[in-house]
PDB file as gemmi writes it, atoms N, CA and C in Angstrom:
CRYST1    1.000    1.000    1.000  90.00  90.00  90.00 P 1                      
ATOM      1  N   UNK A   1       6.115  67.216-111.997  1.00  0.00           N  
ATOM      2  CA  UNK A   1       4.912  66.346-112.447  1.00  0.00           C  
ATOM      3  C   UNK A   1       5.109  66.477-114.143  1.00  0.00           C  
ATOM      4  N   UNK A   2       4.853  65.340-114.880  1.00  0.00           N  
ATOM      5  CA  UNK A   2       4.994  65.291-116.189  1.00  0.00           C  
ATOM      6  C   UNK A   2       3.715  65.943-116.816  1.00  0.00           C  
ATOM      7  N   UNK A   3       3.685  66.477-117.870  1.00  0.00           N  
ATOM      8  CA  UNK A   3       2.731  67.296-118.537  1.00  0.00           C  
ATOM      9  C   UNK A   3       1.448  66.014-118.853  1.00  0.00           C  
ATOM     10  N   UNK A   4       0.171  66.755-118.628  1.00  0.00           N  
ATOM     11  CA  UNK A   4      -0.852  65.699-118.971  1.00  0.00           C  
ATOM     12  C   UNK A   4      -1.027  65.737-120.550  1.00  0.00           C  
ATOM     13  N   UNK A   5      -0.899  64.481-121.002  1.00  0.00           N  
ATOM     14  CA  UNK A   5      -1.105  64.394-122.354  1.00  0.00           C  
ATOM     15  C   UNK A   5      -2.205  63.316-122.673  1.00  0.00           C  
ATOM     16  N   UNK A   6      -2.828  63.437-123.932  1.00  0.00           N  
ATOM     17  CA  UNK A   6      -3.952  62.585-124.394  1.00  0.00           C  
ATOM     18  C   UNK A   6      -3.508  62.010-125.603  1.00  0.00           C  
ATOM     19  N   UNK A   7      -4.186  60.871-125.870  1.00  0.00           N  
ATOM     20  CA  UNK A   7      -3.894  60.317-127.260  1.00  0.00           C  
ATOM     21  C   UNK A   7      -4.708  61.091-128.173  1.00  0.00           C  
ATOM     22  N   UNK A   8      -4.492  60.832-129.530  1.00  0.00           N  
ATOM     23  CA  UNK A   8      -5.329  61.519-130.548  1.00  0.00           C  
ATOM     24  C   UNK A   8      -6.744  61.247-130.374  1.00  0.00           C  
ATOM     25  N   UNK A   9      -7.238  59.995-130.216  1.00  0.00           N  
ATOM     26  CA  UNK A   9      -8.590  59.697-130.117  1.00  0.00           C  
ATOM     27  C   UNK A   9      -9.104  60.354-128.822  1.00  0.00           C  
ATOM     28  N   UNK A  10      -8.369  60.369-127.560  1.00  0.00           N  
ATOM     29  CA  UNK A  10      -8.960  61.112-126.456  1.00  0.00           C  
ATOM     30  C   UNK A  10      -8.997  62.605-126.702  1.00  0.00           C  
ATOM     31  N   UNK A  11      -8.156  63.147-127.468  1.00  0.00           N  
ATOM     32  CA  UNK A  11      -8.116  64.504-127.616  1.00  0.00           C  
ATOM     33  C   UNK A  11      -9.393  64.853-128.577  1.00  0.00           C  
ATOM     34  N   UNK A  12      -9.709  63.971-129.661  1.00  0.00           N  
ATOM     35  CA  UNK A  12     -10.859  64.203-130.615  1.00  0.00           C  
ATOM     36  C   UNK A  12     -12.165  64.112-129.497  1.00  0.00           C  
ATOM     37  N   UNK A  13     -12.200  63.084-128.704  1.00  0.00           N  
ATOM     38  CA  UNK A  13     -13.371  63.043-127.898  1.00  0.00           C  
ATOM     39  C   UNK A  13     -13.496  64.264-127.035  1.00  0.00           C  
ATOM     40  N   UNK A  14     -12.328  64.734-126.329  1.00  0.00           N  
ATOM     41  CA  UNK A  14     -12.496  65.894-125.560  1.00  0.00           C  
ATOM     42  C   UNK A  14     -12.936  67.090-126.279  1.00  0.00           C  
ATOM     43  N   UNK A  15     -12.349  67.386-127.275  1.00  0.00           N  
ATOM     44  CA  UNK A  15     -12.671  68.563-128.319  1.00  0.00           C  
ATOM     45  C   UNK A  15     -14.213  68.279-128.635  1.00  0.00           C  
ATOM     46  N   UNK A  16     -14.598  67.148-128.900  1.00  0.00           N  
ATOM     47  CA  UNK A  16     -15.973  66.841-129.191  1.00  0.00           C  
ATOM     48  C   UNK A  16     -17.022  67.347-128.118  1.00  0.00           C  
ATOM     49  N   UNK A  17     -16.446  67.055-126.969  1.00  0.00           N  
ATOM     50  CA  UNK A  17     -17.377  67.493-125.575  1.00  0.00           C  
ATOM     51  C   UNK A  17     -17.209  68.968-125.550  1.00  0.00           C  
ATOM     52  N   UNK A  18     -16.154  69.546-125.666  1.00  0.00           N  
ATOM     53  CA  UNK A  18     -16.149  71.095-125.506  1.00  0.00           C  
ATOM     54  C   UNK A  18     -17.035  71.680-126.649  1.00  0.00           C  
ATOM     55  N   UNK A  19     -16.904  71.284-127.820  1.00  0.00           N  
ATOM     56  CA  UNK A  19     -17.743  71.858-128.941  1.00  0.00           C  
ATOM     57  C   UNK A  19     -19.254  71.669-128.690  1.00  0.00           C  
ATOM     58  N   UNK A  20     -19.452  70.544-127.948  1.00  0.00           N  
ATOM     59  CA  UNK A  20     -21.006  70.209-127.775  1.00  0.00           C  
ATOM     60  C   UNK A  20     -21.265  71.234-126.666  1.00  0.00           C  
ATOM     61  N   UNK A  21     -20.539  71.369-125.632  1.00  0.00           N  
ATOM     62  CA  UNK A  21     -20.878  72.265-124.524  1.00  0.00           C  
ATOM     63  C   UNK A  21     -21.190  73.656-124.942  1.00  0.00           C  
ATOM     64  N   UNK A  22     -20.252  74.158-125.798  1.00  0.00           N  
ATOM     65  CA  UNK A  22     -20.391  75.573-126.313  1.00  0.00           C  
ATOM     66  C   UNK A  22     -21.748  75.671-127.072  1.00  0.00           C  
ATOM     67  N   UNK A  23     -21.953  74.608-127.830  1.00  0.00           N  
ATOM     68  CA  UNK A  23     -23.155  74.560-128.711  1.00  0.00           C  
ATOM     69  C   UNK A  23     -24.457  74.645-127.868  1.00  0.00           C  
ATOM     70  N   UNK A  24     -24.459  73.531-127.019  1.00  0.00           N  
ATOM     71  CA  UNK A  24     -25.770  73.369-126.149  1.00  0.00           C  
ATOM     72  C   UNK A  24     -26.059  74.341-125.062  1.00  0.00           C  
ATOM     73  N   UNK A  25     -24.892  74.795-124.304  1.00  0.00           N  
ATOM     74  CA  UNK A  25     -25.084  75.523-123.181  1.00  0.00           C  
ATOM     75  C   UNK A  25     -24.746  77.214-123.550  1.00  0.00           C  
ATOM     76  N   UNK A  26     -23.957  77.373-124.449  1.00  0.00           N  
ATOM     77  CA  UNK A  26     -23.594  78.845-124.779  1.00  0.00           C  
ATOM     78  C   UNK A  26     -24.222  79.309-126.030  1.00  0.00           C  
ATOM     79  N   UNK A  27     -24.894  78.385-126.714  1.00  0.00           N  
ATOM     80  CA  UNK A  27     -25.378  78.454-128.129  1.00  0.00           C  
ATOM     81  C   UNK A  27     -24.228  79.217-128.976  1.00  0.00           C  
ATOM     82  N   UNK A  28     -23.133  78.713-128.972  1.00  0.00           N  
ATOM     83  CA  UNK A  28     -22.020  79.271-129.906  1.00  0.00           C  
ATOM     84  C   UNK A  28     -21.333  77.978-130.502  1.00  0.00           C  
ATOM     85  N   UNK A  29     -20.954  78.070-131.604  1.00  0.00           N  
ATOM     86  CA  UNK A  29     -20.225  77.172-132.527  1.00  0.00           C  
ATOM     87  C   UNK A  29     -18.701  77.532-132.502  1.00  0.00           C  
ATOM     88  N   UNK A  30     -17.969  76.515-131.934  1.00  0.00           N  
ATOM     89  CA  UNK A  30     -16.451  76.877-132.068  1.00  0.00           C  
ATOM     90  C   UNK A  30     -15.941  75.779-132.792  1.00  0.00           C  
ATOM     91  N   UNK A  31     -14.733  76.289-133.476  1.00  0.00           N  
ATOM     92  CA  UNK A  31     -14.021  75.000-134.279  1.00  0.00           C  
ATOM     93  C   UNK A  31     -13.312  74.309-133.558  1.00  0.00           C  
ATOM     94  N   UNK A  32     -12.564  73.170-134.134  1.00  0.00           N  
ATOM     95  CA  UNK A  32     -11.796  72.157-133.478  1.00  0.00           C  
ATOM     96  C   UNK A  32     -10.590  72.826-132.922  1.00  0.00           C  
ATOM     97  N   UNK A  33      -9.980  73.706-133.713  1.00  0.00           N  
ATOM     98  CA  UNK A  33      -8.654  74.355-133.262  1.00  0.00           C  
ATOM     99  C   UNK A  33      -8.917  75.186-131.875  1.00  0.00           C  
ATOM    100  N   UNK A  34      -9.972  76.094-131.786  1.00  0.00           N  
ATOM    101  CA  UNK A  34     -10.039  76.687-130.525  1.00  0.00           C  
ATOM    102  C   UNK A  34     -10.494  75.893-129.453  1.00  0.00           C  
ATOM    103  N   UNK A  35     -11.166  74.813-129.595  1.00  0.00           N  
ATOM    104  CA  UNK A  35     -11.590  73.933-128.692  1.00  0.00           C  
ATOM    105  C   UNK A  35     -10.493  73.060-128.143  1.00  0.00           C  
ATOM    106  N   UNK A  36      -9.606  72.768-129.220  1.00  0.00           N  
ATOM    107  CA  UNK A  36      -8.368  72.075-128.609  1.00  0.00           C  
ATOM    108  C   UNK A  36      -7.387  72.963-127.770  1.00  0.00           C  
ATOM    109  N   UNK A  37      -7.349  74.198-128.185  1.00  0.00           N  
ATOM    110  CA  UNK A  37      -6.509  75.152-127.452  1.00  0.00           C  
ATOM    111  C   UNK A  37      -6.931  75.433-126.094  1.00  0.00           C  
ATOM    112  N   UNK A  38      -8.473  75.436-125.825  1.00  0.00           N  
ATOM    113  CA  UNK A  38      -9.136  75.439-124.742  1.00  0.00           C  
ATOM    114  C   UNK A  38      -8.707  74.134-123.722  1.00  0.00           C  
ATOM    115  N   UNK A  39      -8.790  73.167-124.511  1.00  0.00           N  
ATOM    116  CA  UNK A  39      -8.399  71.866-123.897  1.00  0.00           C  
ATOM    117  C   UNK A  39      -6.886  71.944-123.259  1.00  0.00           C  
ATOM    118  N   UNK A  40      -6.120  72.464-124.102  1.00  0.00           N  
ATOM    119  CA  UNK A  40      -4.636  72.726-123.716  1.00  0.00           C  
ATOM    120  C   UNK A  40      -4.485  73.549-122.468  1.00  0.00           C  
ATOM    121  N   UNK A  41      -5.182  74.582-122.427  1.00  0.00           N  
ATOM    122  CA  UNK A  41      -5.303  75.486-121.325  1.00  0.00           C  
ATOM    123  C   UNK A  41      -5.643  74.744-120.137  1.00  0.00           C  
ATOM    124  N   UNK A  42      -7.045  74.011-120.278  1.00  0.00           N  
ATOM    125  CA  UNK A  42      -7.379  73.356-119.104  1.00  0.00           C  
ATOM    126  C   UNK A  42      -6.424  72.301-118.593  1.00  0.00           C  
ATOM    127  N   UNK A  43      -5.918  71.544-119.505  1.00  0.00           N  
ATOM    128  CA  UNK A  43      -4.856  70.484-119.160  1.00  0.00           C  
ATOM    129  C   UNK A  43      -3.685  71.185-118.424  1.00  0.00           C  
ATOM    130  N   UNK A  44      -3.064  72.173-118.809  1.00  0.00           N  
ATOM    131  CA  UNK A  44      -2.014  72.992-118.437  1.00  0.00           C  
ATOM    132  C   UNK A  44      -2.344  73.571-117.098  1.00  0.00           C  
ATOM    133  N   UNK A  45      -3.348  74.240-117.094  1.00  0.00           N  
ATOM    134  CA  UNK A  45      -3.701  75.199-115.864  1.00  0.00           C  
ATOM    135  C   UNK A  45      -4.626  74.769-114.791  1.00  0.00           C  
ATOM    136  N   UNK A  46      -5.597  73.928-115.275  1.00  0.00           N  
ATOM    137  CA  UNK A  46      -6.735  73.603-114.370  1.00  0.00           C  
ATOM    138  C   UNK A  46      -6.456  72.015-114.175  1.00  0.00           C  
ATOM    139  N   UNK A  47      -5.995  71.213-115.088  1.00  0.00           N  
ATOM    140  CA  UNK A  47      -5.688  70.003-114.850  1.00  0.00           C  
ATOM    141  C   UNK A  47      -5.072  69.457-113.422  1.00  0.00           C  
ATOM    142  N   UNK A  48      -3.909  70.165-113.138  1.00  0.00           N  
ATOM    143  CA  UNK A  48      -3.298  69.791-111.994  1.00  0.00           C  
ATOM    144  C   UNK A  48      -4.096  69.854-110.745  1.00  0.00           C  
ATOM    145  N   UNK A  49      -5.086  70.826-110.669  1.00  0.00           N  
ATOM    146  CA  UNK A  49      -6.072  70.699-109.668  1.00  0.00           C  
ATOM    147  C   UNK A  49      -6.817  69.434-109.458  1.00  0.00           C  
ATOM    148  N   UNK A  50      -7.393  68.925-110.693  1.00  0.00           N  
ATOM    149  CA  UNK A  50      -8.052  67.720-110.653  1.00  0.00           C  
ATOM    150  C   UNK A  50      -7.151  66.642-110.338  1.00  0.00           C  
ATOM    151  N   UNK A  51      -5.995  66.694-110.914  1.00  0.00           N  
ATOM    152  CA  UNK A  51      -5.045  65.663-110.801  1.00  0.00           C  
ATOM    153  C   UNK A  51      -4.673  65.357-109.184  1.00  0.00           C  
ATOM    154  N   UNK A  52      -4.554  66.484-108.507  1.00  0.00           N  
ATOM    155  CA  UNK A  52      -4.204  66.458-107.090  1.00  0.00           C  
ATOM    156  C   UNK A  52      -5.269  65.993-106.363  1.00  0.00           C  
ATOM    157  N   UNK A  53      -6.529  66.511-106.769  1.00  0.00           N  
ATOM    158  CA  UNK A  53      -7.668  65.946-106.028  1.00  0.00           C  
ATOM    159  C   UNK A  53      -7.919  64.395-106.107  1.00  0.00           C  
ATOM    160  N   UNK A  54      -7.582  63.968-107.422  1.00  0.00           N  
ATOM    161  CA  UNK A  54      -7.609  62.503-107.448  1.00  0.00           C  
ATOM    162  C   UNK A  54      -6.573  61.740-106.661  1.00  0.00           C  
ATOM    163  N   UNK A  55      -5.380  62.392-106.481  1.00  0.00           N  
ATOM    164  CA  UNK A  55      -4.407  61.841-105.599  1.00  0.00           C  
ATOM    165  C   UNK A  55      -4.647  61.970-104.242  1.00  0.00           C  
ATOM    166  N   UNK A  56      -5.480  63.133-103.734  1.00  0.00           N  
ATOM    167  CA  UNK A  56      -5.888  63.149-102.429  1.00  0.00           C  
ATOM    168  C   UNK A  56      -6.764  62.085-101.994  1.00  0.00           C  
ATOM    169  N   UNK A  57      -7.868  62.014-102.845  1.00  0.00           N  
ATOM    170  CA  UNK A  57      -8.862  60.813-102.740  1.00  0.00           C  
ATOM    171  C   UNK A  57      -8.300  59.527-102.723  1.00  0.00           C  
ATOM    172  N   UNK A  58      -7.229  59.135-103.607  1.00  0.00           N  
ATOM    173  CA  UNK A  58      -6.619  57.729-103.678  1.00  0.00           C  
ATOM    174  C   UNK A  58      -5.791  57.669-102.230  1.00  0.00           C  
ATOM    175  N   UNK A  59      -5.186  58.839-101.721  1.00  0.00           N  
ATOM    176  CA  UNK A  59      -4.477  58.741-100.393  1.00  0.00           C  
ATOM    177  C   UNK A  59      -5.385  58.341 -99.303  1.00  0.00           C  
ATOM    178  N   UNK A  60      -6.680  59.035 -99.357  1.00  0.00           N  
ATOM    179  CA  UNK A  60      -7.507  58.750 -98.252  1.00  0.00           C  
ATOM    180  C   UNK A  60      -8.020  57.317 -98.374  1.00  0.00           C  
ATOM    181  N   UNK A  61      -8.287  56.870 -99.613  1.00  0.00           N  
ATOM    182  CA  UNK A  61      -8.745  55.363 -99.715  1.00  0.00           C  
ATOM    183  C   UNK A  61      -7.637  54.384 -99.267  1.00  0.00           C  
ATOM    184  N   UNK A  62      -6.470  54.714 -99.537  1.00  0.00           N  
ATOM    185  CA  UNK A  62      -5.411  53.747 -99.036  1.00  0.00           C  
ATOM    186  C   UNK A  62      -5.179  53.808 -97.668  1.00  0.00           C  
ATOM    187  N   UNK A  63      -5.375  55.096 -97.145  1.00  0.00           N  
ATOM    188  CA  UNK A  63      -5.195  55.289 -95.614  1.00  0.00           C  
ATOM    189  C   UNK A  63      -6.406  54.451 -94.938  1.00  0.00           C  
ATOM    190  N   UNK A  64      -7.463  54.474 -95.437  1.00  0.00           N  
ATOM    191  CA  UNK A  64      -8.724  53.830 -94.877  1.00  0.00           C  
ATOM    192  C   UNK A  64      -8.576  52.386 -94.819  1.00  0.00           C  
ATOM    193  N   UNK A  65      -7.923  51.836 -96.056  1.00  0.00           N  
ATOM    194  CA  UNK A  65      -7.722  50.346 -96.274  1.00  0.00           C  
ATOM    195  C   UNK A  65      -6.635  49.927 -95.333  1.00  0.00           C  
ATOM    196  N   UNK A  66      -5.628  50.766 -95.210  1.00  0.00           N  
ATOM    197  CA  UNK A  66      -4.369  50.427 -94.199  1.00  0.00           C  
ATOM    198  C   UNK A  66      -4.893  50.435 -92.883  1.00  0.00           C  
ATOM    199  N   UNK A  67      -5.849  51.331 -92.293  1.00  0.00           N  
ATOM    200  CA  UNK A  67      -6.437  51.259 -91.195  1.00  0.00           C  
ATOM    201  C   UNK A  67      -7.280  50.079 -90.855  1.00  0.00           C  
ATOM    202  N   UNK A  68      -7.915  49.645 -91.783  1.00  0.00           N  
ATOM    203  CA  UNK A  68      -8.575  48.263 -91.740  1.00  0.00           C  
ATOM    204  C   UNK A  68      -7.752  47.171 -91.480  1.00  0.00           C  
ATOM    205  N   UNK A  69      -6.593  47.158 -92.302  1.00  0.00           N  
ATOM    206  CA  UNK A  69      -5.733  45.973 -92.441  1.00  0.00           C  
ATOM    207  C   UNK A  69      -5.119  45.974 -90.939  1.00  0.00           C  
ATOM    208  N   UNK A  70      -4.673  47.198 -90.215  1.00  0.00           N  
ATOM    209  CA  UNK A  70      -4.206  47.096 -88.998  1.00  0.00           C  
ATOM    210  C   UNK A  70      -5.002  46.536 -88.047  1.00  0.00           C  
ATOM    211  N   UNK A  71      -6.347  46.922 -88.112  1.00  0.00           N  
ATOM    212  CA  UNK A  71      -7.369  46.381 -87.153  1.00  0.00           C  
ATOM    213  C   UNK A  71      -7.312  44.889 -87.340  1.00  0.00           C  
ATOM    214  N   UNK A  72      -7.435  44.520 -88.562  1.00  0.00           N  
ATOM    215  CA  UNK A  72      -7.333  42.881 -88.866  1.00  0.00           C  
ATOM    216  C   UNK A  72      -5.977  42.435 -88.102  1.00  0.00           C  
ATOM    217  N   UNK A  73      -5.060  42.960 -88.354  1.00  0.00           N  
ATOM    218  CA  UNK A  73      -3.696  42.284 -87.714  1.00  0.00           C  
ATOM    219  C   UNK A  73      -3.790  42.237 -86.330  1.00  0.00           C  
ATOM    220  N   UNK A  74      -4.387  43.478 -85.576  1.00  0.00           N  
ATOM    221  CA  UNK A  74      -4.338  43.409 -84.105  1.00  0.00           C  
ATOM    222  C   UNK A  74      -5.534  42.461 -83.726  1.00  0.00           C  
ATOM    223  N   UNK A  75      -6.373  42.102 -84.408  1.00  0.00           N  
ATOM    224  CA  UNK A  75      -7.501  41.099 -84.135  1.00  0.00           C  
ATOM    225  C   UNK A  75      -6.858  39.689 -84.063  1.00  0.00           C  
ATOM    226  N   UNK A  76      -5.689  39.394 -84.717  1.00  0.00           N  
ATOM    227  CA  UNK A  76      -5.052  38.083 -84.788  1.00  0.00           C  
ATOM    228  C   UNK A  76      -4.216  37.909 -83.515  1.00  0.00           C  
ATOM    229  N   UNK A  77      -4.068  39.031 -82.784  1.00  0.00           N  
ATOM    230  CA  UNK A  77      -3.198  38.905 -81.614  1.00  0.00           C  
ATOM    231  C   UNK A  77      -3.667  37.825 -80.496  1.00  0.00           C  
ATOM    232  N   UNK A  78      -2.782  37.098 -80.057  1.00  0.00           N  
ATOM    233  CA  UNK A  78      -3.274  36.177 -79.020  1.00  0.00           C  
ATOM    234  C   UNK A  78      -3.117  36.721 -77.559  1.00  0.00           C  
ATOM    235  N   UNK A  79      -3.945  36.287 -76.654  1.00  0.00           N  
ATOM    236  CA  UNK A  79      -3.957  36.748 -75.383  1.00  0.00           C  
ATOM    237  C   UNK A  79      -2.756  36.430 -74.501  1.00  0.00           C  
ATOM    238  N   UNK A  80      -2.090  37.283 -73.979  1.00  0.00           N  
ATOM    239  CA  UNK A  80      -0.835  36.999 -73.141  1.00  0.00           C  
ATOM    240  C   UNK A  80      -0.967  37.895 -71.909  1.00  0.00           C  
ATOM    241  N   UNK A  81      -0.088  37.638 -70.876  1.00  0.00           N  
ATOM    242  CA  UNK A  81      -0.117  38.374 -69.521  1.00  0.00           C  
ATOM    243  C   UNK A  81       0.701  39.778 -69.895  1.00  0.00           C  
ATOM    244  N   UNK A  82       1.333  39.699 -70.979  1.00  0.00           N  
ATOM    245  CA  UNK A  82       1.878  41.020 -71.295  1.00  0.00           C  
ATOM    246  C   UNK A  82       1.035  42.078 -71.851  1.00  0.00           C  
ATOM    247  N   UNK A  83       1.027  43.214 -71.101  1.00  0.00           N  
ATOM    248  CA  UNK A  83       0.280  44.393 -71.634  1.00  0.00           C  
ATOM    249  C   UNK A  83       1.106  45.289 -72.374  1.00  0.00           C  
ATOM    250  N   UNK A  84       0.429  45.769 -73.402  1.00  0.00           N  
ATOM    251  CA  UNK A  84       1.132  46.825 -74.247  1.00  0.00           C  
ATOM    252  C   UNK A  84       1.021  48.110 -73.751  1.00  0.00           C  
TER     253      UNK A  84                                                      
END                                                                             
């Protein structure tokens, strides 16, 4: 898997979210550098769990659609004397 990377604007937005969380939920002010380091930790260590969950969800959605397509294809079948 390639490392999870973010653009500078995305990084700034995420760092802002982390800082806001610390301020509002933990009543602590942290600087941009510690917030960016925390973001890097989550991206490296925790991010793959979220990434994989997204893949599993996508696979389930694709399988559901494929099952629906298979049903639609079978619905097109014409009656014959041949039994499957």
